[in-house]
N, C-alpha and C positions, 0 to 999 in steps of 0.2 A: 589398455589404457582407457577409460570409460569416455563415451563422447559426449562434449557439452551440449544440455537439448538447446533447440532454438528457443527464442522467447514465440509464443503462443499467444494468440487475441487473448485469451483468459488473462495471461500473466502479465501483459504489457498492460491491460485495461486499468488495476488499481495504480500502476506507475504514473502513469498519464494524467489521473486524476487527482494525485496529488500535487502536478503541476499546479494547475488551476487553484489549489486553493494555498501554498506555499508562495506563489511568484509574488501575489499583488502583497502580503506580508513581507516580503522582503524587500520590495520595493519602497514599500513605505517607512521599514526601517532602515535601509541604506537612506531614504532620502533625510530623516530626522537625525542619522548620524552626521549626517556629510555638511550640513547646516552650518554658518559660521555666527558664530556668538553676538555677533555685534549687532546692534539693536536696528530696529526699520526708521526709516527718516519719514520725517514728519513732512507730507507737502501743504505747502501754503500756495494759499490765493492770493495771486497780485494784488488782486484789490482791497483786500484784508488790510487793515490798519496794523502798522508792524512793532510791537512793543520794544521797550527797551529790554537787550538784554541784562536777562537778572545773572549774577555773576557767584558761581557757586564753589563748593568746599572740593577739592577735586576726589571722586568718589573711590576707592580701594580699588583693585585690581582686581576682576573678577574671576575666580579659579572656575577652568572649562569645563564642561559640563561632561566632554568625553575625553578620556584620555590619550596621549598617544599610541596608545599601543591598539587601542580600537580603533582609531580611527585607519591606521596602519591595517589591521585585521579588514574592515569595511572596501577598502581600496582591491584586497586581495581578490572580498568576496563581489564586487563590481566586475570584476573581470573574468570572476567564474562562471556570473551569470550572462555575460556576453558568449562565452564560451559556449553553456546550456542552453541558447536560445539558438547556436548554430551547431548542437546536438553534439559536440566536440567531447566527447565521455572523460577520454584522458586526460585533456587538458582541465577540464571543471575538477575532477577530483586533484589535480598536480595544485592549481590555486587554492582550492578549500582546505588543502594541505599547509597552506602558507599563511591563511584566514588564522587557523587552529592553529599553529605555533604561534604568531603572533599573539592570541586570544584567546585560550583554550576554552573560556567558556561561551563564545561565538556560538550559541545555539542552534540560529540556521545555515552555521559552516556544516555541522555536523551533518542538518537535515538536508540541505544541498548537495553533499558529496554520498551522502545516504542513498538519494534519489539515483544521481549518474551510477551507482554503483550497482543499483540495482539493472538500469538498464543495462550493465555491463556483464549483469549475471553474477558478480563476487559478492555472492551469495557472505561468506562467512565477515569479509570487510563490511560489506552494508549493515549486516548485524552488530556488528561491533558500533557504527557509526550513528544507526537508529537507538542501541541501549543507551550511549551518551547521550544522547539526544533526551532521551526520557529520563534520562538524570537529572540533566538541568532544567527541564520541562515536564514534571512527572505529572501535569493535569493534563495533557496534550493526548487526546483520543488519537489523534493522526500518529503520532507519534508509537504509539503501542500499536497501531496496528499495522503501520510499517516495521518495525521489530516485528511483530508476528509471521507477518509475509516473508519476509527474508529468512527467519528462521524455520518455517514451515520446508521452503524453498531450500534450503542446507540441509533438513534433515532429508528430504530426498536423495540427495545426492550420496550419502552415507553407505559405506559395505558393513560396518562392524556393526549390527545389531543393538549395543548396549549404547553403544555412541546416537546412534538415529532415535531410541526410544529415550535418551536423556535429551537430544536437542527439540525434537519431537513435545516435548513435557512443555521445555519451555515457552515454546511456538503455543502449545495452548494457553499458558498463566498466562502470555503475552495478549492472545485475543480474550480471555476472559475480564483482562485489567481492560482491552478497549470497551467490549461491553460495558461495564461500568459505568465508565465516564462518559460515555457516548447517549447513553438513553437519556433522554429528556434532551437533550443538548439541539438546539433547533441549527447548528452548524452540522451535526451529523448528517449523512444521506443515507435513505433507504436502499439505494446504490452500493454506497460504499459499505453498509452493513451486511447486504447480500453476498460481496466477493469475502468479507471477514467470516461469515456463517461457510459458506462455500471451502474455503482454504481449512478450516477449523475441522470440516467435512471429511476432509482429501487425507489429514493429520489419522483421523479414526480408521478410516478405511481401510487403510494401508496394515493396521491391525486386525489379524480375523478373528479372533474374538467374536464370539456372538454377540455380546454386550456394547462393542466397540462397533461393531457393523450395525447395531439400533441407535448407538449415537451417530453413527455417520448418517444415515437415513433421517435423523430427525433433522439434522443441520442443513441437508440438503434442501429437504421440503421448507427449512423454514429460509433459504437463501430465496429458492424458487417462489415462495412468495412475496417477499420483499421485492424482487425483481423477476417481472413475466417475460422478459427477455435473457432468463440465464439460461442461454442453451446448457451450458456445460451443467448446470444441476439437474436439469430436467433428463439429459443422459444418465447422469448418474445414479439418479432415481430410479431411471427404467433396470439399471443393472443389478444394483442391489435386492429392487422386488424380481427380479430374474433368476438372481440366485436363491429368492426365497423359493420360487417356484421350482427351481429344479431339483431344493434339497426337500419340498414340502408335496408338492403336487397339487396345490391348492388354485385353481381356475380363477378367484379372486386376487392374486399375487401377479398371475399372467395378464389380466386387465388392467391389472394400475403398473404394470410393467410398459404395456404395449400406448397405453395413455401418455405416458412420460415421454416415451423416445419418439413416438408421434409427434409432440410437442419440439422435440428439439430437434427434430427434421424438417417441420417447420421452419424454424425460427434459423435454420441453415442447412438447406436442403441439397449444396454441394459436398456436403460429411460423408464418406466413404462410410465411414464409420457408424455414422447415427443410422444409416440407410441399412449395412448388413444386418445390425442388429436388428430394427425395425422388419426388413423382411422376414430376416427368421420367426420374431413373435406374430407377424401375420400369417404366415405357412403353417401356425401350428404346430410346430415343430416339438419333437420329443422333447422332453428336460435333457436328455444327453446330447442330442443335435443342439439344441440351443447353445448349450455349456460350449460344445465344440465351436460354435461360430463367435462366440465370444473370446475363446480362447484364442483364434486367429486374429484378432484386433491389434 
């Protein structure tokens, strides 16, 4: 049985980022839906003259702005948010399922459940939730980003190469859609775009074809350029250049590898993997010795 990977700093970072974006929107939506349709009372100054009441024809009963099923769904979603703040992820999923059953088109129900499933590392269910969210809100770059992230994690769990390839391709398509939607959008942050490039690069890196390795390197470099604190991007840049050095023996590749690994170590000096590769590079190990050190990671 394969062991489930524990969440890493790089994997939880994008999840926590989304919470800061979605929760304010959820609060606003819940507030709007929970408002009564009663008119606001007019406050009258006691010193002002009082006019005679005007008898008006009774107004026809207005149709409620929100249906009973929408209000019921919002009630479940409010409960889910309480569990979310308490980090009770299974309960979040349970309440979101109730909300979605009451109103299948409640997009934030799918998104909130997707967030909880991401934290629980239930990637297949998370991908299903984010996919539904993109169907309901196809212009949301946030939803495509998290769909791509869930699919990229799911692809890593696959033993069957064909299934890994299929899911990886879906993840690539999701990230490409994300970049198209996020480009020029003032709400898109460089931090999130960096994480998207790094996730996309990891998919390409898993494919050992030379052209895919070049794509991986270009996306890791884009991630590092967007966020100079993305140590995982710098580390992978170093690894890819080290592999180039192992194959070609070009000193320029060794210099690029060392520069990137040094940056990763500076950002996270307690990471044993970063230090091990850095030490091998600094020692000017032979290509074979360097690869041996990398294979022990």
